[in-house]
C-alpha positions in Angstrom: 21.8 1.0 -10.4 21.5 1.4 -6.7 18.6 -0.6 -5.4 17.2 -0.6 -1.8 14.9 -3.6 -1.4 12.5 -4.1 1.6 15.1 -2.6 3.9 14.4 -3.0 7.7 16.7 -1.7 10.4 16.4 -1.0 14.1 18.5 1.1 16.5 18.1 0.3 20.2 14.7 -1.2 19.5 13.4 1.8 17.4 12.5 0.9 13.8 14.4 3.3 11.5 13.5 1.5 8.2 10.3 -0.5 7.7 10.5 -2.6 4.5 11.7 0.5 2.7 12.3 0.2 -1.1 13.7 2.6 -3.7 15.8 2.4 -6.9 18.3 5.0 -8.2 19.3 4.6 -11.8 23.0 4.8 -12.8 24.2 8.3 -13.3 21.3 10.0 -11.5 21.7 12.7 -8.8 19.3 12.3 -5.9 18.7 14.4 -2.8 17.9 12.5 0.3 15.7 14.5 2.6 13.8 13.9 5.9 13.4 15.4 9.3 16.4 15.3 11.7 16.7 11.8 13.2 14.7 10.1 10.5 17.7 8.0 9.5 19.3 9.7 6.5 22.9 9.3 7.7 22.1 5.7 8.8 21.0 4.9 5.2 24.3 6.1 3.9 26.2 3.9 6.3 24.0 0.9 5.3 24.9 1.6 1.7 28.7 1.7 2.5 28.4 -1.5 4.5 29.4 0.2 7.8 26.0 -1.1 9.1 24.2 -4.3 8.2 20.4 -4.3 7.7 18.2 -6.5 9.9 16.3 -7.6 6.8 16.2 -6.7 3.1 19.1 -5.8 0.9 21.0 -3.0 -0.8 22.5 -3.9 -4.2 24.4 -1.9 -6.8 26.1 -2.2 -10.1 28.9 -4.8 -9.9 32.3 -3.2 -9.5 30.9 0.2 -8.7 33.1 2.2 -6.2 31.3 3.9 -3.4 32.7 7.2 -2.2 31.9 8.5 1.3 33.6 11.3 3.3 35.4 9.8 6.2 34.4 11.0 9.6 38.0 11.4 10.7 39.6 14.6 9.4 43.1 14.1 7.9 46.1 15.2 9.9 49.8 14.8 10.1 52.7 16.4 8.2 51.6 15.4 4.7 50.6 18.4 2.5 47.0 18.8 1.4 47.8 18.2 -2.2 49.7 15.0 -1.4 47.0 13.8 0.9 44.4 14.2 -1.9 46.6 12.5 -4.5 47.4 9.6 -2.2 43.6 8.9 -1.8 43.9 7.3 -5.3 45.7 4.2 -4.0 45.9 2.6 -7.5 47.6 5.6 -8.9 50.0 5.8 -6.0 50.9 2.1 -6.2 51.4 2.2 -10.0 53.7 5.3 -9.7 55.7 3.6 -7.0 56.0 0.4 -9.0 57.0 2.3 -12.1 60.1 3.6 -10.2 61.4 0.1 -9.6 60.0 -2.1 -12.4 62.5 -3.6 -14.8 60.4 -5.9 -17.0 59.6 -4.1 -20.3 56.1 -5.7 -20.6 55.2 -4.7 -17.0 56.5 -1.2 -17.6 54.3 -0.9 -20.7 51.3 -2.3 -18.8 51.9 0.3 -16.0 52.1 3.2 -18.4 48.9 2.1 -20.3 47.0 1.8 -17.0 48.3 5.2 -15.8 47.1 6.7 -19.1 43.7 4.9 -18.7 43.1 6.5 -15.3 44.4 9.9 -16.4 47.1 9.7 -13.8 49.3 12.4 -15.3 46.6 15.1 -15.0 45.8 14.1 -11.5 47.9 16.9 -9.7 46.1 19.5 -11.8 42.7 18.0 -11.0 43.4 17.7 -7.3 44.7 21.3 -7.2 41.5 22.5 -9.0 39.3 20.8 -6.5 41.2 22.1 -3.5 41.1 25.6 -5.0 37.4 25.4 -5.5 37.0 24.5 -1.8 39.0 27.5 -0.7 42.7 26.5 -0.6 45.1 28.6 -2.7 48.3 27.3 -4.1 50.4 28.1 -1.0 47.7 26.6 1.3 47.7 23.3 -0.7 51.4 22.9 0.2 50.9 23.3 3.9 50.6 20.3 6.3 47.2 19.0 7.2 47.9 19.4 10.9 48.2 23.2 10.4 44.5 23.5 9.7 41.5 23.4 12.0 39.0 20.5 12.0 36.5 22.2 9.7 39.2 23.0 7.1 40.6 19.4 7.2 37.1 18.1 6.6 37.2 20.1 3.3 40.3 18.1 2.4 38.5 14.9 3.1 35.7 16.1 0.8 38.3 17.0 -1.8 39.8 13.5 -1.7 36.4 11.9 -2.3 35.6 14.2 -5.2 39.1 13.6 -6.7 38.5 9.8 -6.7 35.3 10.2 -8.8 33.6 7.1 -7.4 30.7 5.6 -9.4 28.4 6.2 -6.4 29.1 9.4 -4.5 27.5 9.7 -1.0 27.6 13.1 0.6 26.3 13.8 4.1 25.7 17.5 4.7 28.8 18.4 2.7 28.2 22.2 3.0 28.4 22.2 6.8 32.1 22.7 6.7 32.0 25.2 3.7 31.6 28.9 3.5 29.2 30.4 0.9 31.9 30.5 -1.7 32.8 26.8 -1.2 29.1 25.9 -1.3 28.6 27.7 -4.6 31.6 26.0 -6.1 30.5 22.6 -4.9 27.0 23.1 -6.4 28.5 23.9 -9.8 30.9 20.9 -9.5 28.2 18.4 -8.7 25.9 19.5 -11.5 28.5 18.2 -14.0 29.6 15.2 -12.0 29.5 12.2 -14.4 28.3 9.5 -12.0 25.6 8.7 -9.4 25.2 11.1 -6.5 23.1 10.6 -3.3 23.3 13.8 -1.2 21.9 14.5 2.2 21.5 18.2 2.7 19.2 20.9 4.2 20.4 23.5 1.7 17.4 24.2 -0.4 19.3 25.9 -3.3 21.7 22.9 -3.5 18.7 20.5 -3.6 17.0 22.5 -6.3 20.1 22.9 -8.4 21.9 19.5 -8.3 19.5 16.6 -8.0 17.0 15.5 -10.6 15.0 13.6 -8.0 14.3 13.7 -4.3 14.2 10.6 -2.1 12.0 11.3 0.9 12.5 9.4 4.1 9.5 9.5 6.4 8.4 7.0 9.1 10.7 4.3 7.8 9.6 4.5 4.2 11.3 5.8 1.1 9.5 7.6 -1.7 11.2 8.9 -4.8 9.9 12.2 -6.3 11.1 13.6 -9.7 12.5 17.1 -9.8 14.2 19.3 -7.3 13.2 20.2 -3.8 10.6 22.8 -4.7 9.0 20.3 -7.1 9.0 17.7 -4.3 7.3 20.0 -1.9 4.6 20.9 -4.3 4.0 17.3 -5.4 3.9 16.1 -1.8 1.5 18.9 -0.8 -0.8 17.9 -3.7 -0.6 14.3 -2.6 -1.5 15.2 0.9 -4.4 17.3 -0.2 -5.7 14.4 -2.3 -5.2 11.9 0.6 -7.0 14.3 3.0 -9.9 14.7 0.5 -10.2 10.9 0.1 -10.1 10.4 3.8 -12.9 12.9 4.4 -15.0 11.1 1.8 -14.3 7.7 3.2 -15.0 8.9 6.8 -18.4 10.2 5.6 -19.1 6.9 3.8 -18.2 5.0 7.0 -20.4 7.2 9.2 -23.3 6.7 6.8 -22.9 3.0 6.6 -22.5 2.7 10.3 -25.6 4.8 10.9 -27.6 2.4 8.6 -26.3 -0.6 10.5 -27.0 0.9 13.9 -30.6 1.8 12.8 -31.6 -1.4 11.1 -29.6 -4.3 12.4 -32.4 -5.2 14.9 -35.2 -5.1 12.2 -35.9 -8.4 10.6 -36.9 -6.8 7.3 -33.6 -4.9 7.0 -31.3 -7.5 8.6 -29.9 -8.8 5.3 -29.1 -5.3 4.0 -27.5 -4.4 7.4 -25.4 -7.5 7.3 -24.1 -6.7 3.8 -23.1 -3.2 5.0 -21.2 -4.8 7.9 -19.2 -6.7 5.4 -18.6 -3.7 3.2 -17.5 -1.7 6.2 -15.0 -4.4 7.2 -13.5 -4.4 3.7 -13.1 -0.6 3.6 -9.5 -0.1 4.6 -9.2 3.2 6.5 -6.9 5.8 5.0 -4.4 6.8 7.6 -4.7 10.2 9.0 -1.8 12.5 8.1 0.5 13.1 11.0 2.4 16.2 9.9 5.3 17.0 12.1 4.9 20.7 12.8 8.0 22.9 13.3 7.8 25.2 16.2 8.4 28.7 15.0 11.2 30.9 16.2 10.0 34.0 18.0 12.6 36.8 18.0 11.6 39.6 20.5 11.6 43.0 18.9 13.7 45.8 20.5 11.6 47.6 23.2 12.8 51.0 22.0 13.8 51.6 18.4 16.8 53.8 17.9 17.3 56.4 15.2 19.4 55.5 12.2 22.3 55.0 11.8 22.7 52.4 14.5 26.4 52.2 13.8 28.7 54.3 11.7 32.4 53.6 11.0 34.9 56.2 10.0 38.3 55.0 8.8 38.1 52.2 11.4 40.5 49.2 11.5 40.1 45.9 13.4 42.5 43.3 14.5 43.9 41.5 17.6 47.4 43.1 17.8 48.2 46.8 17.7 49.7 47.8 14.4 48.6 44.5 12.7 45.1 45.2 11.4 43.2 42.4 9.7 40.7 44.9 8.3 41.2 48.6 7.7 39.7 51.5 5.8 36.2 50.7 7.2 33.7 53.4 6.2 30.3 51.9 6.6 26.8 52.8 8.0 24.3 50.4 9.5 20.7 51.5 9.8 18.0 50.2 12.2 16.1 48.2 9.5 19.1 46.8 7.6 19.4 43.2 6.5 23.0 42.7 5.4 24.8 39.5 4.4 28.6 39.4 4.5 30.2 37.7 1.6 33.8 36.6 1.4 35.6 33.3 1.9 36.6 32.0 5.4 39.8 33.6 6.6 39.2 37.0 5.1 38.0 38.5 8.3 34.2 38.1 8.5 34.3 36.9 12.1 36.7 39.8 13.0 34.3 42.3 11.5 31.3 40.7 13.3 33.2 41.0 16.6 33.9 44.7 15.9 30.2 45.3 15.2 29.3 43.4 18.4 31.6 45.5 20.5 33.8 42.5 21.4 36.7 44.1 19.6 37.6 47.8 20.0 38.8 49.5 16.8 42.6 49.7 16.5 42.2 53.0 14.7 39.3 55.2 13.6 35.9 55.3 15.2 32.7 53.2 15.5 30.0 55.6 16.5 26.8 54.4 18.3 28.3 51.2 19.7 27.6 52.3 23.3 23.9 52.6 22.8 23.2 49.5 20.7 22.4 46.1 22.3 23.7 43.3 20.2 22.8 39.6 20.0 25.7 37.6 18.6 25.2 33.9 17.5 28.3 32.0 16.4 28.6 28.3 15.7 31.5 27.7 18.0 29.3 28.9 20.9 27.4 25.6 20.6 30.5 23.9 22.1 30.4 26.5 25.0 27.0 25.4 26.2 27.4 23.6 29.6 26.8 19.9 28.8 25.3 19.4 32.3 22.9 22.4 32.2 19.4 22.2 30.8 17.6 24.9 28.8 15.5 25.5 32.0 18.7 26.1 33.9 19.7 28.9 31.5 16.2 30.5 31.9 16.7 30.4 35.7 19.8 32.5 35.3 18.2 34.9 32.8 14.9 35.3 34.6 15.7 35.0 38.3 12.5 36.9 39.4 10.1 35.1 37.1 7.8 32.2 38.0 8.5 28.7 36.8 5.5 29.0 34.4 6.9 32.1 32.9 10.3 30.5 32.4 8.8 27.5 30.7 6.6 29.6 28.6 9.6 31.5 27.4 11.3 28.3 26.5 8.2 27.1 24.8 8.3 30.0 22.3 11.6 28.5 21.0 10.3 25.0 20.8 11.3 23.5 24.1 8.5 21.3 25.5 8.5 20.3 29.2 10.7 17.3 28.6 13.2 19.1 26.4 13.4 22.0 28.8 14.7 19.6 31.4 17.1 17.7 29.1 20.8 18.2 29.6 22.6 20.0 26.7 24.8 16.9 26.3 21.7 15.0 25.2 20.2 17.7 22.9 20.6 17.3 19.1 22.6 19.8 17.1 19.3 21.5 16.0 18.0 21.7 19.5 21.3 23.3 20.7 21.1 25.8 17.9 17.5 26.7 19.0 18.7 27.2 22.5 21.6 29.4 21.5 19.3 31.5 19.3 17.0 31.9 22.3 19.9 33.0 24.5 21.1 35.3 21.7 17.8 37.1 21.2 16.7 37.0 24.9 17.3 40.7 25.6 15.5 41.9 22.5 18.7 43.4 20.8 18.7 46.2 18.3 21.1 44.2 16.2 21.3 40.4 15.6 24.6 39.1 14.2 24.1 35.5 13.0 27.2 33.6 12.0 26.2 30.3 10.3 22.9 29.9 12.3 21.5 27.0 10.2 24.2 24.4 10.2 22.2 22.0 12.4 18.7 23.0 11.3 16.6 21.0 8.9 14.9 22.7 5.9 11.6 23.4 7.7 13.4 24.9 10.7 15.4 27.1 8.3 12.2 28.3 6.8 10.9 29.0 10.3 14.0 31.1 11.0 13.5 33.0 7.7 9.9 33.9 8.8 11.2 35.0 12.3 13.8 37.2 10.8 11.2 38.8 8.4 9.1 39.7 11.5 12.0 40.9 13.6 12.2 44.7 13.6 15.9 45.2 14.4 18.9 45.1 12.1 20.5 41.8 11.0 24.0 40.9 10.0 24.1 37.5 8.4 27.1 35.2 7.7 25.9 32.0 6.1 26.7 29.4 3.4 22.9 28.9 2.9 22.2 30.9 -0.3 18.4 30.5 0.1 18.6 32.0 3.6 20.8 34.9 2.3 18.5 35.7 -0.6 15.3 35.4 1.4 16.6 37.5 4.3 19.3 40.0 3.1 18.5 43.2 1.1 22.1 44.4 1.0 25.4 42.7 0.5 28.8 43.6 1.9 32.0 41.8 0.8 35.0 41.1 3.1 38.0 41.0 0.8 41.4 42.4 0.4 41.7 43.5 4.0 38.6 45.6 4.1 34.8 45.5 4.0 32.9 47.3 1.2 29.4 47.4 -0.3 28.9 44.8 -3.0 26.8 46.3 -5.9 25.8 43.0 -7.5 23.4 40.3 -6.4 23.9 36.6 -5.5 23.8 35.5 -9.1 26.5 37.9 -10.2 28.6 37.0 -7.2 28.3 33.3 -8.0 29.3 33.9 -11.6 32.2 36.0 -10.5 33.3 33.3 -8.0 33.1 30.4 -10.4 35.1 32.4 -13.0 37.9 32.9 -10.5 37.9 29.3 -9.2 36.7 27.2 -12.1 34.3 24.4 -11.7 33.4 21.0 -13.1 34.9 17.5 -12.7 38.0 18.4 -14.7 38.2 22.0 -13.5 36.9 23.5 -16.7 36.6 27.2 -16.6 33.1 28.7 -16.7 34.2 31.6 -18.9 36.1 31.5 -22.2 37.0 35.2 -22.0 37.9 36.4 -18.5 38.3 40.0 -19.6 34.9 40.2 -21.2 33.4 38.4 -18.3 34.8 41.0 -15.8 33.5 43.8 -18.0 30.1 42.2 -18.2 29.9 41.6 -14.5 30.9 45.2 -13.8 28.1 46.4 -16.0 25.7 44.0 -14.4 26.6 45.2 -10.9 26.2 48.8 -11.9 22.8 48.0 -13.5 21.7 46.1 -10.4 22.8 48.9 -8.1 21.0 51.5 -10.2 17.9 49.3 -10.4 17.8 48.8 -6.6 18.3 52.5 -6.0 15.4 53.5 -8.3 13.1 50.8 -6.9 14.0 51.4 -3.3 11.3 54.0 -2.5 8.6 51.8 -4.1 9.9 48.7 -2.4 9.9 50.4 1.0 6.3 51.6 0.5 5.2 48.1 -0.4 7.0 46.6 2.6 5.5 49.2 5.0 2.1 48.5 3.6 2.6 44.7 4.1 3.7 45.2 7.7 0.6 47.3 8.3 -1.6 44.5 7.0 0.2 41.9 9.1 -0.2 44.1 12.2 -3.9 44.7 11.7 -4.5 41.0 10.9 -2.8 40.1 14.2 -4.9 42.7 16.0 -8.1 41.4 14.4 -7.3 37.8 15.4 -6.7 38.9 18.9 -10.0 40.7 19.1 -11.8 37.7 17.5 -10.3 35.5 20.2 -11.6 37.8 22.9 -15.1 37.9 21.4 -15.0 34.1 21.2 -14.6 33.9 25.0 -18.0 33.4 26.7 -16.7 35.0 29.9 -16.3 38.3 28.1 -20.1 38.8 28.0 -20.4 38.9 31.7 -19.3 42.6 31.2 -21.6 43.9 28.5 -19.9 47.3 28.3 -16.5 45.7 27.7 -18.0 43.3 25.1 -19.6 46.3 23.3 -16.3 48.2 23.4 -14.3 45.3 21.9 -17.0 44.8 19.3 -16.8 48.4 18.2 -13.0 48.2 18.2 -13.1 45.0 16.1 -15.3 46.9 13.5 -12.8 49.7 13.3 -9.8 47.4 12.9 -11.6 45.4 10.2 -12.3 48.6 8.3 -8.7 49.7 8.7 -7.6 46.3 7.4 -9.6 46.6 4.3 -8.0 49.9 3.5 -4.5 48.6 4.4 -5.0 45.7 2.0 -6.0 48.0 -0.8 -2.9 50.2 -0.1 -0.7 47.1 -0.1 -2.1 45.8 -3.4 -1.7 49.2 -5.0 1.9 49.5 -3.7 2.7 46.0 -4.8 1.3 46.6 -8.3 3.3 49.9 -8.6 6.5 48.1 -7.5 6.0 45.2 -9.9 5.1 47.5 -12.8 8.3 49.6 -12.2 10.4 46.4 -11.9 8.9 45.0 -15.2 9.5 48.4 -16.9 13.2 48.3 -15.9 13.6 44.7 -16.9 12.0 45.4 -20.3 14.3 48.4 -20.8 17.4 46.3 -20.0 16.2 43.5 -22.4 
């Protein structure tokens, strides 16, 4: 049992926890969620003892080991596999003592204990975990210092998983993982045998692994049963109920106060008025909900749409040295309305391919047609470090909009969530999420035909990720997406390309088939148990699934496009109607009767068109859903 009791903690005078209380039963998996800056990482440090509470306490089962990924990435000449094995200090000490022990009784005790902790299977378990996180056998033998910081943080995560602590604390564990590593970790944690408290903004991970969500808001902790979607629905219902109760209470308070004001001076009613004064004093007001709104992302659409294909590759290859291609045999086509996610583990060439599409790399051989006419916005995580720490978001707008007025520059920043104070804040003082917003604003500033987004959500909370999904849905250009966030991929991409084996090809399956394929290759579970008992049959089944999925998408594509076009038409007319309503709601308009009459007539035409568009949308949606159901029934 992990119990947080009346926890109070301040940082630089700001109250982070205010008598917060929560209990996590032994063996439960819980997702810890809250807005950026709410104190989630601080809570983990309070649990580990790295920080001490100002008041209250945190208790846990006696003797329980707490596992937490170290902030320092491992380095040095030690191999990855040895570094992970040495994390189990008891095992390492017992093995060292077994080499020198001479007393028969002590030797027997050592061997019994080694058996108890399953020491002899440890190398296989460590290798399985490292493999799941993306290190092949050769990579596991390499020295830690040969890897970049992100890859070394994977090793630190592997070491904590290998130890199997009774209380496992994970703080954004997927930030250093690719999609493949994230899918493996999700499967691993589902079968982890002990208590897990995980901080994450990955919606799929929070829906799949935890059985409860611990919500941190305004210094208080509230435990909700179920995954993240269940938490959201329960919380919305709770908010609706509270709002309803508050409205009723406000009405009662107004009625009572009106009675008091009217009759407090009349002798015949003084007694009744006084009793209502007491009733009003006893009525504890229900706090108004203070919902933190997420500012939407507004991605400007290309001013002039280009005919498809935007880009076409013929026998192209890409790399950094002549004669040494990283990718070759590229024969692909990118259309102006494509939403494509790139699959493939880190190191296979996804970033190289993105640079080729962005025009930052010329093809070593072959051709990339259309590159000279396409404007590209390229977002890459490493560019966050390239932001000038002494510059402000406003400074960047000054460079991009030299002829614009100050108001125009600040308005542009406001569309990406930078208020007046944040616009003048140096980049060195911006949070990771704010830097990501700034980089997205700079990436999309020139309204590109193609957006290439390489891990755009690492520093964004769940609500900001949803805002990005909505922005990408409204954006009319093409999108290439590289992300470990499965929810983002599934909500945004309608095509999958896989970077594997030195080339890029169309992937015929969906994310579920890719996940099954990946886990079959890597294995998952605390002891590295395979997810498939018959690999050959599994491959055959997956091939059939991919063929069926591809055929289904091809047959449904025309109906889906009709449905999506109809939906876009409804959204466009709805926006036009809202704009006209706003104009008609302006009293100044009626100073010009002719203009007012013109807008009124226009509003009537748009409203009529909207009704027709909605009917078309419903008809198209029904046709698509019926065709989809018919295909599913046929397969079943």
